[in-house]
C-alpha positions as CSV (number, residue, x, y, z in Angstrom):
1,M,-22.0,-12.6,7.8
2,S,-18.8,-11.9,6.0
3,L,-15.3,-12.4,7.3
4,A,-12.6,-9.9,6.5
5,K,-8.8,-10.2,6.7
6,V,-6.1,-7.5,7.0
7,I,-2.6,-7.8,5.5
8,E,0.3,-5.4,5.8
9,V,2.2,-4.4,2.7
10,I,4.9,-1.9,1.6
11,G,4.6,0.1,-1.6
12,D,7.0,2.5,-3.2
13,G,6.8,5.1,-6.0
14,E,7.9,8.5,-7.2
15,T,5.0,10.1,-5.4
16,I,3.0,9.2,-2.3
17,E,0.0,8.5,-4.5
18,K,2.0,6.2,-6.8
19,A,3.4,4.3,-3.8
20,I,-0.1,3.7,-2.5
21,Q,-1.4,2.6,-5.9
22,N,1.6,0.3,-6.4
23,A,0.9,-1.4,-3.1
24,L,-2.7,-1.8,-4.1
25,S,-1.9,-3.0,-7.6
26,E,0.5,-5.7,-6.4
27,A,-1.9,-6.9,-3.7
28,S,-4.8,-7.1,-6.1
29,K,-2.9,-9.6,-8.4
30,T,-3.6,-12.3,-5.8
31,I,-6.2,-10.9,-3.5
32,H,-9.8,-10.2,-4.6
33,S,-12.6,-8.2,-2.9
34,I,-10.3,-5.5,-1.5
35,K,-12.4,-3.1,0.5
36,S,-9.9,-0.5,1.9
37,I,-6.3,0.5,2.3
38,Y,-5.1,2.3,5.4
39,V,-1.7,4.1,5.1
40,E,0.0,3.6,8.4
41,N,3.4,5.2,7.7
42,I,5.0,7.3,4.9
43,Q,8.8,7.4,4.4
44,A,10.7,9.7,2.0
45,L,14.1,8.5,0.6
46,V,16.6,11.3,0.2
47,E,19.6,11.6,-2.1
48,N,21.7,14.7,-2.5
49,Q,19.4,16.7,-0.3
50,K,16.3,15.9,-2.5
51,V,13.4,13.5,-2.0
52,T,13.8,10.8,-4.7
53,H,11.3,8.1,-3.7
54,Y,8.5,7.4,-1.3
55,R,7.5,4.3,0.6
56,V,4.3,3.6,2.4
57,N,3.4,0.9,5.0
58,A,-0.2,0.1,4.4
59,K,-2.9,-2.3,5.7
60,I,-5.2,-3.7,3.1
61,T,-8.6,-5.1,4.1
62,F,-10.4,-7.7,2.0
63,V,-13.4,-10.0,2.3
64,L,-12.8,-13.7,2.3
65,D,-14.9,-15.9,0.0
């Protein structure tokens, strides 16, 4: 039987995909055996009537050793 843990992180980037990848990349620096990432919320930051940046709230699931 394996035991999994879920953490909540925030990632940002110039696109939604980059924000997700940045969140995953940062988490994987200290967490191993990541199995999934669930994007719970997406936020777009606006300046001068244009979207300039995205933020995602995500839950990352990983298996404990």
